[in-house]
Phi, psi and omega in degrees: 000314178295326179294318180295320179296319179295322178297317180296319180297320180295315181297308182291327178296319178293323180294312180298322180294321178292323181291318180296321180295320179293317180297314179298321179296319179293319178300317181296318179295319181293321181291317178297319178297321179295316182293330179272001178087008177270075187291333180293312178296321179297317180295319180297317182292313179295324178296322177296317180295316186279314188271326183266313180274351176056040176287152182250022180288112183294329178294321177296320177296318179298317180295324177296316179297320179294324178295317176298322180297317180294327178279001181061029174270080191298319184297310180292324179297313182296317180293328180287319176298325182295338177296338183263010181294336180251019183294145176280343179277103184300320182293316178295319178297318179297318179295322179296314179295323179299314180294324176295325177293320179297319180290348182249023183277012174296143182306333181279343184237029182295324180296320177294320179297318179299320179294320179295318179293325178297317178294326178296317179293320179297322180290323180215094181300343180274359181282090183291330178296317178296321180295317180298314179297325178299311181295322180294314180293322179300316179296318179297321178296318178298316178297321179295318178297319179296317177297320178297319178296315178297321179294320177296316177298318180295319178297317179296317179297318178297319178297316178297318179296320178297319177296314178299319180295318178297318178298316180296318179296318177297320179295317179296319179297317179296316179297318179295318178297318178297317179297319178296319178296319178296318178297319178296316178298317179296317179296320178296318178298315179298319179296318177297319178298318178298317179297318178296318178298315179299318180294317178297319179296318178297317178297317180297316179296322178297315178297315179298323177297315178297317179296320180296320177298316178297316180296319178298318180295319179294316178298322178296316179295316178299319179296318178296318179296317179296316178298322178297314179296315178298324177296318179296316178299316179297320178296318180296316179298316178300319181295314179297317179299319180294318178297319178299316180297320179296319180296316178300316178298324180292317179295318177300320180295321180293320179296320182290325185294313179297318180302314180295323181291319178297316179300321180295319181293316180299322179294322179293322181279358180058043177239135179284164181292326180290320177295324178294322179294321179295320179296314180297321180294319178296319179296320180296317179294322178296319180295318180296318180296319179297320180293319181295320178296323180291330180289333182283334181293135179288150180258152179290141179283139181285141176282121183288342181280347183261145177294165183290332180277000000 
């Protein structure tokens, strides 16, 4: 029984010794790879030690997280640093929180970063890097808050301006609608006025047309009457002219008839016209002499006692 126990101790003692030697060798390889900048090999080696061999060496865990950080594998780096959140090594714990704060310096996660830096300072007040980052993130947060306030004010101002603009647009639309209605009313009134004017003009033209027809009819009647009167006058003138011509013809005929009759008589008496004129002249002179002789004889005085009759 004692022999078997001694054999087991020898066997397991040799195994632990071999494991420790292998672990130390892997740690050395991972550290050398990290120092030479081969972060991928370093991360793989440390991951094998921590995840596969399940070593609890906090420095190895820190180195694995740092290798992930160098590879910009943020998710694995952050989860690995979080394993050291309960570390008894205050300095190591402070460095882990500091790195978590650095990984959370995105503008959207500044509050989380500020909390990580705060825990880092609490864990190790001498960690000046964590303090500097804390103040820097705090300032950024204040600026961000100020920007947010300004943005909120701007948004509010924009909203107010939009409301005012909407009100103005609504007012303008109402005014425009009112103006359009006024224009339509004015246009309708003008159209009605035009229609009334046209109707009045048509009525006036109709009246003038009726009046013109009446005037035309009156003028026609007057013209007919005038033509009738002129016709009567012309007929009267023609009649008078005809009567005058007939009278003249009659007088000419009468004048011609005595002459013709005297010539016939002279021809019958075998007396020439010159001899007849001489006879007539002698008779005329005898008649004149007789009249003159009668004028020289005194006339009897009237008896005043006797009446005129």
